N, C-alpha and C positions, 0 to 999 in steps of 0.2 A: 427293819419292818418292811414286809412286802408291800409294794405299791408306793413307797416313798419316792417323790419326784423332785429333782432340782429344777431351776429355771430353764436351763438348756441341758437336755439329756445328751451325754457324750455318746457318739456313734463311731465305730471303727469297722469298716468293711473288710472281710476276709474271703478269698476265693474258696470254693468247696470242691473244685475239680470239674464242675459242670458249667458250661458257658453261660447258661441262662440264670444261674443261681449265685447269690451272695449271702454270706452269713454276716450280719451286723452285730458286733459285740456291743452290749448295753450293760448297765449296772445290774448285777445279780439281783433277782427278786423284784425287778421293776414291775413286771406284770404278774398278776396273782394266779396264773395257771401255766401249764405247759401242754403243747399239742397244737393241732390245727386251729386256725382262726376261721370262724364262720362269718364274721363281719367286723367292721371297725368304722367309727365315725370319721367325717371330714374327707380331706383330699385323698388319703390312703384308701378309704372305702370306695371312692370314685374310681381310683386306679384298679381296684379289684373288679368293680362292676363293668368297666369298659374293656377289661381284658389285658390292660398293660401289665398288671401283676396277676399271675395265675394262681399262686399259692402263697400263703403266709403260714409259717410254722414257728411257734414260740418255744424256745429252750430256756433253761433257768437263767442264762446270762447272754442270750442272743435272740435275734429274730432272723429267720431264714426267709428270704424272698426269692421267688421263682418268677421270672418274667414270662408273659404269654407269648405265643407264636407271633413272629413278625416284629418283636420288640427286642431292643438291645441296650446294653448299659451305656454305650456311647451317646445314644440319642435320648434315653429315658432315665439314666442314672441320677441326674440332678433332681428331677421331679420326684423320683421314688425316695431319694434321701430326704428331701425337704418334707414330703408328706409323712414319711416314717417319723421324722423328728417331731413334727407337730402332734402326731397320734400318740407317741410315747409320753408326751407331756400330759395326756389325759388317759390314764390306765383304765378308768371306768368306761371308756368308750369302746373297749375291745370285747367282742362276744366270742366266747370259746366255742369250738366246733365239737363234733362227736368224738368221744374218746379222750377228751382233755382231762387233766388231773389238776386239782388245786395245788398251789405251791405255798408252803409255809415259809416263814422267815428262816427257820432252822434248816429246812431243805435247801433253800437258796444259799445259805451260809456254807453248808456242807459241799454243795456243788462248786461254789467259788473257791473254797479251800483246796479241793482236789485239783481244780484248774491251776491254782498257783503252784502246787507241788509238781504238776505235769510240765510246767514251764521252766523258765530260766533258773528259778530258785532251786527246783529239784535237780536240775542239771549241775548246778554249783555244788549242792550237797553230795551228789553222787561222784562228782569229780574228785572229791576229797575222801572217798571211800565210805561215806556215810549214807544213811537213808532217813527219810522223813515220810511218815505214813499218817494220813488223816484217819482217825478212828471213829469220829462222830461229832455231832453238834447237838447241843441241848440247852435251851434257855439262853441262847446267844453266846454260849461258850463252846469253842472248838477244842476237842481233845486230840492230841497227836502223840505219836511215838517216834523217838529218834534212836537209831541203832547204828551198828557198824562203828566207824571211826567217830561218830557223834557221841557215842556212849562214853562218858567221862571227859569229853573235850571241854576245855575251859571257855571256848568261844561258842558253844552250842546255844547258850542262852541268848547271846547277841544275835545269832542267826535266827533263832526262833522268834524273838520279839522285835528286833530292829529290822529284820528283813521280812519274815513270813507274816507276822502280825501286822506290821505297818502296811504291807501290800494288801492284805486281806481287809483291813479297816478302810483302805482307800476304795475298795470295791463294795464293801458292805459296812456302811457307817454305823449300823446297829450292833456290830460285834461288841460283846461285853468283855471278852478276853480269850486267851489261849492257854490251855493247860497241857503240860507234857506229862506223859506216863513214864515213871521211872522203870528201871530194869526189873524191879519186883512185880510190875504190872498193875500197881495201884496209883491212881491219879493223885497228885499232890495238890492240896487245897491252895487256892489263891489267897493272898492277903486282902484283896478287894476284887470286885468283878472286872475291873479294867487293868489289874496288875497281877498277872499270874506268874508264878515262879517256874523256871525251867529246870527240869531234872533229867538231863540227857547226858 
């Protein structure tokens, strides 16, 4: 569910290639919109007002922060992190800016699934001559296609559920299940929402 918050929101900073900018990885769907931020309550809002933070941009599973002129991560990073952590614990305190779009739980799920495939899991699948493609997300269920060496492989189900689904559920606790599309192109029904069969 979009906006679901844990007691302490996990943050992981990543460089973007710009000295003044950091992308903070957060749980997918934590904030109910994507795009520029017009305002936010608390200490993070104060950092925006005083120019320490020049820009905030919400992505489906990240918040990009751009520091204002004269500010740097060495001197201001701890304050920005602390303020961001507190603000993320109150998603209702974020005000979307012009051009923002609402983010549904399925959109957040789709984005997180694609990110998992772009990461180490996708590298692992490709290293064995296979492919894993995210086809869509609907009603909390993610549909994928496994091809190449994954087609007919006895361990494809393990990869799908014990690796892909487990990592996706860690990022998106509202995930109901993962469904693989067989070679014929028709999704195989799950036995239950949380236990989908793999046909790859």
